[in-house]
C-alpha positions in Angstrom: -8.3 2.9 14.4 -5.4 0.6 13.6 -2.2 2.3 12.8 1.3 1.1 11.9 4.1 3.6 11.5 7.6 2.8 10.2 10.7 4.8 10.9 14.5 4.6 10.6 15.0 4.5 6.8 17.7 6.5 5.1 20.7 6.5 2.8 23.6 4.2 3.7 26.7 2.9 1.9 27.1 -0.7 0.9 28.2 -2.7 4.0 26.5 -0.3 6.3 23.7 -0.8 8.8 20.2 0.6 9.5 17.6 -0.2 12.2 14.0 0.1 11.2 11.2 0.4 13.7 7.4 -0.1 13.5 5.1 1.3 16.1 1.7 -0.3 16.3 -1.5 0.9 17.8 -5.2 -0.1 17.8 -7.2 -3.1 18.9 -5.8 -5.9 16.6 -4.3 -9.3 17.1 -0.6 -9.2 16.5 0.2 -12.8 16.8 2.4 -12.3 13.8 4.2 -9.2 12.6 6.2 -8.9 9.4 8.4 -6.7 7.3 8.0 -6.4 3.5 9.8 -4.4 0.9 9.2 -3.1 -2.5 12.0 -2.1 -4.9 11.4 0.2 -7.9 9.7 -1.8 -10.7 9.4 -4.9 -8.6 6.6 -6.6 -6.7 6.4 -6.3 -2.9 8.2 -9.1 -1.3 8.2 -10.6 2.2 11.4 -10.0 4.2 10.9 -11.4 7.7 8.3 -12.4 10.2 8.1 -12.8 14.0 5.4 -14.3 16.2 4.3 -13.0 19.6 6.5 -15.7 21.2 9.5 -14.6 19.3 9.8 -17.2 16.6 11.4 -15.8 13.4 11.6 -16.5 9.7 13.6 -14.8 7.0 13.7 -14.6 3.3 16.8 -16.3 1.9 18.0 -13.0 0.5 18.4 -11.4 4.0 19.1 -14.4 6.1 22.2 -13.9 8.2 22.2 -10.1 7.7 18.9 -9.0 9.0 17.4 -9.6 12.5 13.7 -9.1 13.3 12.6 -8.4 16.8 9.6 -7.2 18.8 8.7 -5.7 22.1 5.2 -6.9 23.0 4.9 -4.5 26.0 5.7 -1.5 23.7 3.8 -2.8 20.6 6.9 -2.2 18.5 8.8 -4.3 16.0 12.3 -3.7 14.7 14.5 -4.8 11.8 18.2 -4.6 12.3 19.8 -4.6 8.8 23.5 -5.2 8.6 25.9 -5.7 5.7 23.5 -3.9 3.4 23.7 -4.3 -0.3 22.5 -2.1 -3.2 19.8 -4.7 -3.9 18.3 -4.1 -0.5 17.2 -0.6 -1.7 13.5 -0.5 -1.4 10.6 0.9 0.6 10.2 -1.2 3.7 6.7 -1.8 5.1 5.4 -3.1 8.4 2.6 -5.6 8.2 0.2 -7.3 10.5 -1.8 -10.1 8.8 -5.6 -9.7 9.2 -8.4 -10.6 6.9 -7.6 -10.6 3.2 -5.2 -7.7 3.0 -3.9 -7.1 6.6 -2.7 -3.8 8.0 0.2 -1.9 6.5 2.3 1.1 7.4 3.1 4.0 5.1 6.6 2.6 4.4 10.1 4.0 5.0 12.7 4.4 2.2 16.0 2.5 2.5 18.6 3.4 -0.1 22.0 1.6 -0.3 24.4 3.3 -2.5 28.0 4.5 -2.7 
């Protein structure tokens, strides 16, 4: 059984920081792992991706503020979010591409508000 579990979300003021984590388990290829987010009333959007070798890509909206990382030995992925803005408010999801839909975690809420 493949499982992805996000953690680390919460309420933070604009300009603050949060660190999200994703713990993965199960027999799946994780050559790529990614973070997505979905704000109220909006479509789910891609945030950042990282390969097993550590190559990263970021959405323009978070570039320079967010850092994605992974620990292959621990099967974990992280998203360090700095200089947070109200528009970063969303449910953040861990994703591993596979087949047509891929694997997803349950999501963790990030709220940026003063």
